[in-house]
N, C-alpha and C positions, 0 to 999 in steps of 0.2 A: 493798762492791760496789754499783754504781749501775745502776739500770734505765735503759736508753736508749730503749726502746720496749716497749709492751705492748698487747695486743689481746684483747678478749673478743668472740667472734662473737655477733652479734645477729640481728635480723630483716632485715637488708639483703639484697636479692636479689643474684644474681651480677652482674647488669647494674649495680647500684649499686656493688658492690665494684670492678668494673672502672673505673668513673668515679672512684673514690677512689684509683686507682693500683695496685690489685691486678692481677695478670695471670694468664693461662693460656696454655699451649702450644697449645691447640686451640680457639681462640675460636669456630669454626664450630659447636661443640657446646654453647655456652651456650644454655640453655633445654632441653637434653636431660637429663632427670633421671638417665639411666643413666651420665652422664659427670660432671656437676657439679650439686650439689643443695644447697639450704639447707633444713635439717630440724630441728625441735625435738623429735623423738621421743626423742632422747637428748641431754642437755646436761650439760656439765661445770660443775656448780654445787653450791650448798648450799641446804638448806631455808630459805625466807624471804628469799632474795636478791631484789633488784629484778627486776621483770618484763622480758620482752623478750629473754631469752637464747635462742640457737639454736646450731646447729653447721653446718659445711659438710661435705659428703660428696663424695668424689672417687673415681673409678674407678681400678682398677689401672693403673699406668704412665702416668696422666695427671698432668701437672705444673702447678703453680700457684706464684705468686710474691707475696710481701708487698710493700707499697709503699715499704719502707725497706731499706737494706742492713744488714749486721752489721759491727761493728768488727773489726780484725785480731787482737784477743785479747779473750776474754770468755766468755760462756756463752749457750747457746741452750736454752730450755726450752719444751716443748710438751705440751699435754694432747691425747691421741689415743686412739682406740678402733677396733678392727677387728672386723667382724661376719662374716668369712669367713676361711678359711685363707689364710695369706700366700703370696705368690709364691715360687717356688723359684729365681728368677733374680737374681743379684747386680747385674744392670743396673737392677733396680727398687729405688729408694732412698726411705726415709721423708723424708730431706732431704739436700741436697748443697750445699756452699759452694764456689764457684769462686774460687780464689785467684790466678788468672791462667793460669799454666801447669800448675797442679796443683789438687787439691781434697781436701776431707775430707767424710765422709758416714756415714750409717747405712744399710746395704744389707742386702737379704735374702740368706739363705744356704741356704734350704730348711728344711722341717720346722717351720714357724712360728718360725724363728729369724732374728735379725738380728745384725749386728756393727758396731762402729765401725772405720772404715778411714781412716787418715791417709795419704792418697795411696797409697803402695805397701805400707804396713805394716798388716796386717789384725789386728784384735783377735779375741778369742775369741767365738764365737757365743753368744747368750743368747736364751732363749725369751720370746715375747710371748703372754701369755694372751689368748684371744679373749673378746669380749663384756664386757670391763670397761675402765673408763677407766684410762689410765696417764699418769704424769708422767715424761717422759724429758728428761734434761739432758745436754748435751755441753759440757764446759769445754775450751777450746782456746786455743792460742797459736801463731799462724803468722807472727809478726813476724820470726823469726830466719831467716837464710840457711843455718843449720846444721841445724836440725831443726824439724819440726812436731809439737807436743805435743797430745794429746787424752785426756780421761777421760770415761767415760760412766757415768751413774747412771740407774737405773730405779726409780721409786716411792720415792726417797730412799735407795736402797741402791747403794753403789759396785759396779760390774760389772767394769770393765776399763779399761786404758789402752793407747794406741798412740803410737808415735813414728816418724816418717819422717825419716831422717837425710840425705836427698838433697833437702831442700826448697829452694825459692827464696824470695827476698824477695817481698813482696806490697804491694798498694796500700793506701790508707788505709781504704777501705770495700769490702766484699765482697758479691757477689750471692749470694743464697740461694734455692734452689728446693725446694719441698715436692712430695710425690708420693704418689699412692695406692699402697698395697702389698698390699691384700687382694684376694681373688678376687671373682668376679662372680656369686655365687649371688644370687637375688632375695631381698632383705631389706627389708621395709617399703616396698615400691613402687619400689625402685631396685637397680641392679647396682653402685652406687658404695658400697663397703663400708669405706672408711677415713674415719673421722670426726675432724675437728679442732675442738677447743673453745676453745683459748686458746694464746697465744704470748707469751713474754717474751724480750727480748734484754738482756743484761747486758754491762758493760764491764770486768769483772775476772775473769780465769780462776783466780785464786789465793785468792779469798775462800772461806770454808767456812761451811756451815750455812745458806745462803740459797737459791741457785738449785736445788740438788739436792733440797731438801725440797719435797714437793708443796705447791703454792700454788693458791689460787683467784684468778682474774682476773675481775672483774665490772665493771659499769657503774653510775655514778651520774650524776645530772642536776643542772644548776643549779636552785636553788629560789627565788632572789631576784635581781633586778637591783639592785645596790647602788651603782652610779655609772656615769657616762658622760661623754664629751666628744665634741662633734660633733653633727651633725644626723642622728640615726638615726630610722628609722621601721620599723614591722613590715609585711611583705608577706605576704598570705594567712594572717594570724594576728591575733588581737585585741590582743596585746601583743608587745613585743620578747622577753620571757621565753618566751612561747608559741612564738614563731617559731624559737627556737634549741634547744628541748628536745624530748624525746620518746624512745621506746625504740629508735628507729632513726635513722640519719643519712639525711636526704633534702633535696633542694634545692627542694621545692615551697613551703616557707615559710622566710623568712629575714629578717635585719635588713639594712636598706638605708641607704646614705649616698651621696648624689649629689655632695657637695662635700668628700669626705674629704681630710684632710691628715695629715701625720705627727703622731702623738700622739693622734689621735682614738681612742677606745677604748670598750669595754663591759666593765663589771666585774660579776661574778656571785658569789654565795655558793652553795655546794653543801651545803645542809642546815646545821643548827646545829652538828653534828659529823659526822665521817666515819661513826661508828657509827650515827647516826640515819639515814643513807642506806643503809648496808649491810644493815640488818635483823638484825644480830648485834652482839655485843660482841667486837670483834677483838682478839686478843692481840698482834698485830703488823700493821703495814702497811709493806710493803717499798718502796712508791713509788706515784706517781700519774702517769698520762699524760693530757694533754688533747688531744683531737682536734677539728679543725674543717675545714669546707669553705668556700671563698670564691672569688669571681670578680670581675672588674672591671678597672680600670686605676688608675694612680697609685701610691701607696706600697705597699710590701710588707705582707703580713699576718703576724702573729706570735702564737703562743700563749704565755701567761704563767701561772704558778701561784704561790700563796703560802699561808701559814698566817695571814697578817695583812695586810689590805688597805692598811694604812698603812705597811707595812714593805718588806722586800726581796722581789723577785720572781725566780723562775727563768724563763728565757726559752728558747723553742724557736728553731729555725732560721727564717729569713725565707722566706715563700712569695711568689714573683712572681705577681702577679695577671694573668690573661688573661681573654678572653671565655668560655673554657671553665672549668668548676669545677675547682679544684685542691684537693689535700689537704695539710694542715699539722698539725703536732703539736709538743708540748713535754713533757718528762718532768722530774720532780723526785724524786730518790731520798731526799732529806732535806728537812726543813722549811727553806725559804729564809730566814725571819726568825728563828725561835727556834733553828734548828740542831738537829742530832740527828735521830733517827728519827721518822717519822710514827707516830701511834698512832690508835686508834679515837676517842679524845677530842679529836684535833686538829681545828681548823677548816680548811676548804678554800675557797679563793677562786680563781676562774678569770677570766682577762682575754683579750680579743681586742683587739690594738692595731695601728694602722697605723704601720709602722716604716720 
């Protein structure tokens, strides 16, 4: 199974998240903490992990969208927590994937229960315990015109499956919507009581022992500038390394190139090993996602990742640069040079390249 995209929420404000391509259904309420809030009172993490983690909080029935779609078959995993009783309405959904004429979703059923629904086929309700973090995974395959298949797991335990036999064919990439499902009691200064801490999208619905098992998603930073091509300079930072690192994504400091051409790049090392950055000795590393923000004109921007700077690189999609900042990413589920799974002892190298 391969990770196509992963995200650990950090200190970015909602305004910054919107600039990165996240979206909300009610943008007029951005800045109103009873609707959308960034809060580090509860974070989905582990002792000793890198600093700067946070969560987003969302009011019941308020929708938000990640900046990337999901594939037509794979798995969706999220870390979430609810700090008030759940909605009793099935119209309130933890997430929903629009497949065109149909959808699949995790919807409320009353009594702090939710269920997996594959369009018209409802799975059995299962309970969500309040005030604890949960890792929820839905494995799905909606490529077939004969059926939509889905399985749901909670905290590593298989719960139920559902199959809709009247399904239609779908497009290549599918829009996903997340939503607040908890009530509106005042908790830690806000009525927004559904907390999201991490998201992972996978591209294989039939792999076992990966997405359904609770995982931590965290952030690490480049620690060394190991190479470059082109005339780069730092803006609002003493060095290029300082300009592109930090516990949160922001556009106030950045690396600048006024004469960029295809092939210009910046290469970074992220610690001596992944373990050195994680703050723990990891028994497994499922994959790595590189995130970047860029603006300008000329060649596209591209994220690349490797375990060996002189070897093969995994490449992300090309980002068309405009005057407004755009968000780009690339993921590597296995080591591009050595092959096989990442581990805590793996080296990690990141590259931004004009492509």
